[in-house]
C-alpha positions in Angstrom: 70.5 132.6 92.9 70.2 134.5 89.6 68.7 132.9 86.5 72.1 132.4 85.0 73.6 130.8 88.1 73.7 127.0 88.3 75.8 126.6 91.5 76.3 129.0 94.3 78.7 128.4 97.2 78.3 130.9 100.1 80.5 131.3 103.2 81.6 127.7 103.0 83.9 126.5 105.8 85.2 123.0 106.3 87.2 121.8 109.3 88.6 118.4 110.5 89.5 117.2 114.0 93.2 116.5 114.2 95.1 115.6 117.3 92.3 117.1 119.5 92.3 120.4 117.5 90.1 121.7 114.8 92.0 122.3 111.5 90.3 124.5 109.0 90.8 123.3 105.4 88.4 125.8 103.9 87.7 129.2 105.4 84.5 131.2 104.6 84.7 131.0 100.7 82.1 132.1 98.3 81.8 131.8 94.5 79.3 131.0 91.8 79.2 128.9 88.6 77.0 130.0 85.7 75.4 127.9 83.1 77.7 127.0 80.2 80.7 128.4 82.1 84.2 127.2 83.0 85.4 128.2 86.5 89.0 127.4 87.4 89.9 126.9 91.1 93.7 127.3 91.3 96.2 126.9 94.2 98.9 124.7 95.8 98.3 121.4 97.5 96.6 121.9 100.8 94.9 125.2 99.6 91.4 123.6 99.9 90.6 123.1 96.2 89.8 119.4 96.3 88.1 119.5 99.7 85.7 122.1 98.2 84.9 119.9 95.2 84.3 116.9 97.5 81.9 119.0 99.6 79.9 119.9 96.4 79.7 116.2 95.5 78.7 115.2 99.0 81.7 112.9 99.4 83.0 114.2 102.7 82.5 112.1 105.8 79.9 114.1 107.8 81.2 112.4 111.0 84.7 113.7 110.5 84.2 117.0 108.6 82.6 120.0 110.2 80.8 121.9 107.3 79.1 125.3 107.6 77.8 127.7 104.9 75.6 126.9 101.9 75.9 125.1 98.6 73.0 125.7 96.3 72.4 123.8 93.1 69.4 125.0 91.1 68.0 126.4 94.4 68.4 123.0 96.1 70.6 123.0 99.3 73.1 120.2 98.7 74.4 120.3 102.3 70.9 119.5 103.6 70.6 116.2 101.5 71.2 112.8 103.0 73.3 110.2 101.2 70.2 108.5 99.6 68.8 111.8 98.2 72.3 112.9 97.0 72.5 109.9 94.6 70.0 111.6 92.2 72.4 114.5 91.8 75.8 112.7 91.9 76.5 111.2 88.5 73.3 112.5 86.9 73.6 116.2 87.6 77.2 116.7 88.9 80.1 114.4 87.9 83.8 114.4 88.6 87.0 113.4 86.8 89.6 112.5 89.4 93.3 113.3 89.2 94.8 109.8 88.8 92.9 107.7 86.3 94.8 104.5 87.0 93.6 104.7 90.7 90.1 105.6 89.6 89.6 102.8 87.1 89.2 99.2 88.2 92.3 97.2 87.0 90.3 93.9 86.8 87.5 95.2 84.5 87.7 96.3 80.9 87.4 100.0 80.1 84.2 99.6 78.2 82.5 97.5 80.9 83.2 100.2 83.5 81.5 102.9 81.4 78.6 100.6 80.6 78.2 99.8 84.3 78.0 103.6 85.2 75.4 104.2 82.4 73.2 101.3 83.5 73.4 102.4 87.2 72.0 105.8 86.3 69.7 105.1 83.4 67.1 102.5 82.3 69.2 101.6 79.1 69.7 97.9 78.3 73.1 96.4 78.1 73.1 96.6 74.3 72.0 100.2 74.3 74.6 101.1 77.0 77.3 99.4 75.0 76.4 101.4 71.8 76.3 104.6 73.9 79.8 103.8 75.3 81.3 103.3 71.8 79.8 106.6 70.7 81.2 108.3 73.8 84.7 106.8 73.0 84.4 108.3 69.6 83.3 111.7 71.1 86.3 111.8 73.4 88.5 110.9 70.4 89.8 107.6 71.6 91.5 105.7 68.7 90.0 102.3 67.8 87.0 102.5 70.1 86.0 98.9 69.7 89.5 97.6 70.6 89.7 100.0 73.6 86.3 98.9 74.8 87.8 95.4 75.6 91.2 96.8 76.8 92.1 96.9 80.4 93.4 100.1 82.0 97.1 98.9 82.2 97.0 98.3 78.4 96.4 101.9 77.4 98.4 105.2 77.8 97.8 107.8 80.5 96.1 110.2 78.1 93.8 107.4 76.9 92.9 106.5 80.5 92.0 110.1 81.1 89.7 110.1 78.0 88.0 107.0 79.3 87.4 108.8 82.6 86.0 111.8 80.7 83.6 109.5 78.7 82.5 108.0 82.0 81.9 111.4 83.5 79.8 112.8 80.6 77.9 109.5 80.0 74.8 110.7 81.9 75.0 114.3 80.4 75.7 116.1 83.7 75.0 119.8 84.1 78.3 120.3 86.0 81.6 118.5 85.5 84.3 118.8 88.1 87.8 118.1 86.7 90.3 117.7 89.6 93.8 118.1 88.3 92.9 116.0 85.1 96.2 116.6 83.3 98.8 116.4 86.2 101.9 114.3 85.1 100.6 114.0 81.5 102.8 115.0 78.6 102.4 118.7 77.6 101.0 117.7 74.2 98.5 115.2 75.7 97.7 117.9 78.3 96.9 120.3 75.6 94.7 117.7 73.8 92.7 117.0 77.0 92.1 120.7 77.7 90.9 121.3 74.1 88.7 118.2 74.4 87.1 119.4 77.6 86.5 122.9 76.1 85.0 121.3 72.9 82.7 119.1 75.0 81.7 122.0 77.1 80.7 124.1 74.1 78.9 121.1 72.5 76.9 120.0 75.5 76.5 123.4 77.2 77.6 121.9 80.5 79.5 123.9 83.2 83.0 122.9 84.3 84.9 123.5 87.6 88.5 122.9 86.6 90.9 122.4 89.6 94.6 122.9 89.0 97.8 124.1 90.7 99.0 125.7 87.4 97.5 129.1 86.6 99.1 129.2 83.1 97.5 125.8 82.3 93.9 127.1 82.8 94.4 130.3 80.8 92.9 128.8 77.6 89.9 127.1 79.1 88.6 129.2 82.0 86.0 132.0 81.9 86.5 132.9 85.6 89.3 132.0 88.1 89.3 131.6 91.9 92.8 131.6 93.4 92.9 129.8 96.7 95.7 130.0 99.4 95.6 128.3 102.8 91.8 127.6 102.6 90.8 131.1 101.5 89.9 132.6 98.1 92.5 135.5 97.7 91.5 136.6 94.2 88.3 136.0 92.2 87.8 137.5 88.8 87.5 136.9 85.1 90.4 134.9 83.5 91.3 137.9 81.4 91.6 140.2 84.5 93.6 137.6 86.5 96.1 137.1 83.7 96.3 140.7 82.6 96.1 142.6 85.9 96.6 140.2 88.8 96.0 142.0 92.1 97.1 139.6 94.8 100.7 138.9 95.6 100.1 135.1 95.7 98.4 135.2 92.3 101.5 137.0 90.9 103.7 134.3 92.5 101.8 131.5 90.9 102.1 133.2 87.5 105.9 133.6 87.9 106.9 130.3 89.5 107.2 128.4 86.2 110.6 128.5 84.5 110.9 131.5 82.2 110.6 130.8 78.5 112.5 133.9 77.5 115.3 134.2 80.0 117.6 131.7 81.7 117.4 132.6 85.4 120.2 131.6 87.7 117.6 130.5 90.3 113.8 130.1 90.0 111.6 132.4 92.1 109.4 130.5 94.6 106.1 131.4 96.2 107.9 132.3 99.4 110.1 134.8 97.6 107.2 136.7 96.2 105.3 136.7 99.5 108.4 138.1 101.2 108.8 140.6 98.3 112.2 139.1 97.3 111.6 137.7 93.8 114.7 136.3 92.1 115.4 137.9 88.7 119.1 137.3 88.1 119.6 136.2 84.5 122.6 134.1 83.5 125.0 136.2 81.4 125.3 134.6 77.9 129.0 135.2 77.7 129.5 133.5 81.1 127.3 130.6 80.0 129.2 130.2 76.7 132.6 130.1 78.6 131.2 127.6 81.1 130.0 125.3 78.3 133.4 125.6 76.5 135.2 124.4 79.6 132.6 121.7 80.2 133.0 120.1 76.7 136.8 120.4 76.8 136.8 117.5 79.3 136.7 113.8 78.6 133.1 112.4 78.5 131.8 110.8 81.7 129.2 108.8 79.7 129.2 107.7 76.1 126.1 106.3 74.4 126.9 104.7 71.0 124.3 103.4 68.6 122.2 102.0 71.5 119.0 100.0 70.5 116.5 98.3 72.7 113.6 96.2 71.3 110.6 94.8 73.2 108.3 92.0 72.0 104.7 92.6 72.8 101.8 90.2 72.5 98.2 91.2 73.3 96.7 87.7 73.5 97.4 83.9 73.5 96.6 83.5 69.8 97.7 86.9 68.5 101.0 87.5 66.7 103.9 89.0 68.6 105.0 92.5 67.6 108.4 94.0 67.9 108.6 97.6 69.4 111.9 99.5 69.1 111.8 101.5 72.3 115.3 102.9 71.6 116.6 103.0 68.1 120.2 103.9 67.2 120.7 106.5 69.9 124.2 108.2 70.4 125.4 111.1 72.6 128.0 112.0 75.1 127.7 113.4 78.6 130.4 115.4 80.3 131.3 115.8 84.0 129.3 118.6 85.7 126.8 118.8 82.8 123.0 118.5 82.9 121.7 116.8 79.8 118.0 117.2 79.2 116.2 114.2 77.7 112.8 115.3 76.5 109.8 113.8 74.6 106.3 112.4 74.9 105.5 109.2 76.8 106.6 106.2 74.8 109.5 108.0 73.1 112.1 105.9 74.8 113.4 108.3 77.5 112.9 106.0 80.5 114.0 102.9 78.6 117.2 104.7 77.8 117.6 105.7 81.5 117.1 102.1 82.6 119.7 100.9 80.0 122.3 103.3 81.5 121.5 102.0 84.9 121.7 98.4 83.5 118.2 97.6 84.7 117.3 96.5 81.2 119.9 95.0 78.9 120.4 96.5 75.4 120.5 94.4 72.2 122.7 96.7 70.2 125.3 99.4 70.8 127.7 100.4 73.5 127.5 102.3 76.9 130.8 103.6 78.3 131.1 105.0 81.8 134.4 106.8 82.4 135.7 104.9 79.3 134.7 101.5 80.5 132.1 99.3 78.7 129.3 98.6 81.3 126.9 96.4 79.2 129.0 93.3 80.0 129.7 93.8 83.7 129.1 90.9 86.2 126.5 91.3 88.9 129.2 92.1 91.5 130.7 94.8 89.2 127.2 96.2 88.6 126.6 96.7 92.3 129.7 98.8 92.5 128.7 100.7 89.4 125.3 101.6 90.9 127.1 103.5 93.7 128.3 105.9 90.9 125.1 106.0 88.9 121.9 106.7 90.8 118.3 107.6 90.0 115.6 109.9 91.4 112.2 108.5 90.6 109.0 110.3 89.5 106.9 109.1 92.4 108.8 109.4 95.7 106.0 107.7 97.7 106.2 104.5 95.5 110.0 104.5 95.6 110.3 104.8 99.4 109.6 101.8 101.7 106.6 102.8 103.9 107.9 100.6 106.7 111.2 102.5 107.0 111.6 105.8 108.7 113.2 108.7 106.8 116.5 108.1 108.7 116.5 104.4 107.9 115.7 105.0 104.2 118.7 107.4 103.9 121.1 105.1 105.9 120.1 101.9 104.0 122.1 102.6 100.8 125.2 103.6 102.9 125.0 100.2 104.5 124.6 98.3 101.2 127.7 100.0 99.8 129.6 99.8 103.0 130.1 103.6 103.4 131.4 104.9 106.8 132.5 102.7 109.6 129.9 103.0 112.3 126.2 103.6 112.8 127.0 106.9 114.5 128.8 108.2 111.4 126.0 107.1 109.1 123.4 108.8 111.2 125.5 112.0 111.3 125.8 111.8 107.5 122.0 111.2 107.1 121.2 114.2 109.3 123.6 116.4 107.3 122.0 115.3 104.0 118.5 115.9 105.5 119.6 119.4 106.4 121.0 120.0 102.9 117.7 119.0 101.2 115.6 121.2 103.6 114.4 118.6 106.1 114.4 119.0 109.9 116.3 116.7 112.4 112.9 115.7 114.0 111.9 114.2 110.6 114.5 111.4 111.1 112.2 109.0 112.9 109.0 109.8 110.9 107.6 107.7 108.1 107.0 108.7 104.4 103.2 108.9 104.7 103.6 111.8 107.2 105.1 114.1 104.6 103.8 116.1 101.6 104.8 115.2 98.0 107.5 117.9 97.9 109.0 116.7 101.2 108.9 113.1 100.0 110.8 114.1 96.9 113.4 115.7 99.1 113.7 112.5 101.1 114.2 110.6 97.8 117.0 113.1 96.8 118.7 112.7 100.2 118.6 108.9 99.8 120.0 109.1 96.2 123.0 111.4 97.1 123.8 109.4 100.3 126.1 107.1 98.3 127.9 110.0 96.7 127.2 109.2 93.1 128.8 110.9 90.1 125.9 110.6 87.7 122.2 111.0 88.7 119.3 110.3 86.4 116.2 112.4 87.3 113.3 110.5 85.8 110.3 112.9 85.7 111.3 113.9 89.2 109.2 117.1 89.4 106.3 116.3 86.9 103.7 115.5 89.6 104.6 118.4 91.9 102.9 121.8 92.4 104.5 124.6 90.4 105.8 126.3 93.6 107.2 123.0 95.0 108.6 122.2 91.6 110.6 125.5 91.7 112.0 124.6 95.1 113.1 121.1 94.0 114.7 122.4 90.8 116.6 125.0 92.7 117.7 122.3 95.2 119.0 120.0 92.4 121.1 122.8 90.9 122.4 123.8 94.3 123.4 120.2 95.1 125.0 119.9 91.6 127.2 122.9 92.3 128.2 121.8 95.8 128.7 118.1 95.2 129.9 118.2 91.6 127.0 116.0 90.3 126.3 115.3 86.6 122.6 115.0 85.7 120.5 113.3 83.0 117.2 115.2 83.4 114.3 113.3 81.9 111.0 115.2 81.4 108.2 115.8 79.0 108.1 119.5 79.9 110.4 121.5 77.7 110.1 124.6 79.9 111.5 122.7 82.9 114.2 121.0 80.8 115.3 124.3 79.2 115.9 125.8 82.6 117.9 122.8 83.9 119.8 121.6 80.8 123.0 122.6 79.2 122.5 120.2 76.3 119.1 119.0 75.0 118.2 115.7 73.4 114.7 115.5 71.9 113.4 111.9 71.4 110.5 110.6 69.3 109.6 107.0 68.7 112.9 105.7 70.1 115.1 108.0 67.9 116.9 111.3 68.5 114.8 113.9 66.8 117.1 116.8 67.6 120.3 117.4 69.8 122.2 120.5 70.7 122.6 123.4 73.1 119.3 123.8 75.1 118.7 127.6 74.5 119.5 127.3 70.8 117.1 124.4 70.3 114.3 126.3 72.1 114.8 129.6 70.3 115.4 128.0 66.9 114.0 124.4 66.7 114.7 122.5 63.4 112.2 119.7 63.9 108.4 120.1 63.6 108.1 117.7 66.6 110.2 120.0 68.8 108.1 123.0 67.6 105.0 121.1 68.7 106.4 120.4 72.1 107.3 124.1 72.5 103.9 125.2 71.3 102.2 122.9 73.8 103.8 124.6 76.8 101.1 126.6 78.8 102.0 130.3 78.4 99.0 132.2 79.8 96.9 134.7 77.9 
C-alpha cells in the first residue's frame, strides 16, 4: 500500500455453492481507495457490487462464501480477522449506508434512539452526551426540526429524511470509510440530488473516503473521483471519473451511459445493454411532423377519462392530545385523457400523484369534483359496479414483489384475475392465455410453475405487467413502475410498455418522479406540486421550455453526466 492508499482490494474472488455447483459472484477484481477520495462502483444488479462491499465489511457468511484474494485496510488484512476482531473496524473505521432505509431502521424504535444506541455501542459516551451528539448530527445532515425527528418513528418521516437518519448513524463514530450502497434508489430526483450533495459536503468536511455503489453512471458523475465499472463479477473499466465520462473505452460502459432516456431527442425505442453489446444500438428518432400528426388525431377523439376539479383531503393527527391537521393531498385538479394516449404525471413524493391514481381507481373516495370514465361518473358507483370497472382500469405497482402473492406461482398469479372477472370458459383457455401473455412480456413457458422469489426485479415487474393486462383493461396506471429498477432493465420495461400499448391499444397514466423517463413515455405532461397542477401541456414543449420554477428544478435535478 502507498501512503495515500487507505484500502486496497487485490485479486478478490467470491463464490457461492448453488445446487452443487460453485457460482462466482466476484471474479479476480482489484482496486484501491485513497484517503479523502470517492470511488464509485457501478453496474447492474448481479454484477458483484454489493457482494464486494459486504466482503470489505466482513458481513459474508464464511461457511457459505468461498473468498480468495486480499483486502488491506491500513496494512491490516481484513480477510484474516475473526468476527470478534472485526468489530473494532466495523462501525468505528468502516461504516455502511444500506439501500433501503425503511428495512434498515427498526420500526418499533424512534429515530433518535437508534442513533444513540449505535453511538453508545461504539463509544464511552453517556446517554446525555450521545443524545446531544445525535441532535448535532441531525443538524449536520440537514434534517428539519431535529428535536421533533429525534422522537419520530421511521414510518412518520419521508424517504429522504429516513436516508438522512441512516447517514447520521453511519457518520456518528467518524469512520474513515463510508460505503453507500445504492443510497438514492427510488428517491425523487430532487431528494436524490440533495443526498448526493450532502454526502460530498460531509466527505469534504470530515476528510473521509466513500465507496459509492450505484447502477446509474450518470448519477455518480458529480460525486466520484474514480469509477470502477463491474459486469458479471469483473471490473471491465477502472479510471478517473473524467476519463470514464469523456472517453469511455469499454462497450459495457458506453451502454450504461446511453441506456437512460435521451434528454435531447425522442427515440422511438430505448437502447438496451444487450443492443450495445451486440453492436446494434437503437438511434431512430421520432419525426416531429409525424408526432404532431399523431397527437392531432389523438386529441380529436372523445376523452376516455375526465378529471374535473378533484380534491382529496386527509386529516392527520400525530398524538392523542395533539390537534388534528387537514392535508389537501389533491387540490382542484382537472385534466382529460384520450384513448391511446400516455399521460405523464410527475412531481416529488407527497405532491398527490399516487393519491390521484388511487382516486381514479376508486380505492380512495374524493371529497370534491368529478371523475368520468367513458362519459360515466364513477365516484358514485356501487361495489358491484366498481368490480366491473376495475376490469377496465388496472394498475402496475412500484414494487412487484410486494404486489405479488408469494404463495402463488407465476401462472396462478396471472390466471387469478381472469377467474375473478370470469374471462374465458375453461382452465385450459386461461392457461393458454397466461402462457401467451408470459411470452409477450418476455417470460419463458418454464416460468409458469415458479414462485416470485425465484425471479429478478425486472422479471417480477414483467410478471406484474402480465397479470395487469390479463383482464384486457382499457386504462393502465403505472405507479412508479420502473423507479427501483436498474437503468438497463428500466429501458427494457419501458420498451415493453410501449410495445404492449401499440399492440393492445392501451391508454396509460404514467406516474413518476423522474422527468427523463416521463418525457420519453408521455404525450401530455402534468406536473404536480403540493396537490395542485403546476404545469400541464405537451411533454416535449414543457421539457424544452418550462414555465414553472418548480418544473425547472425537476429538470435541473436529472443526472446528466459530466
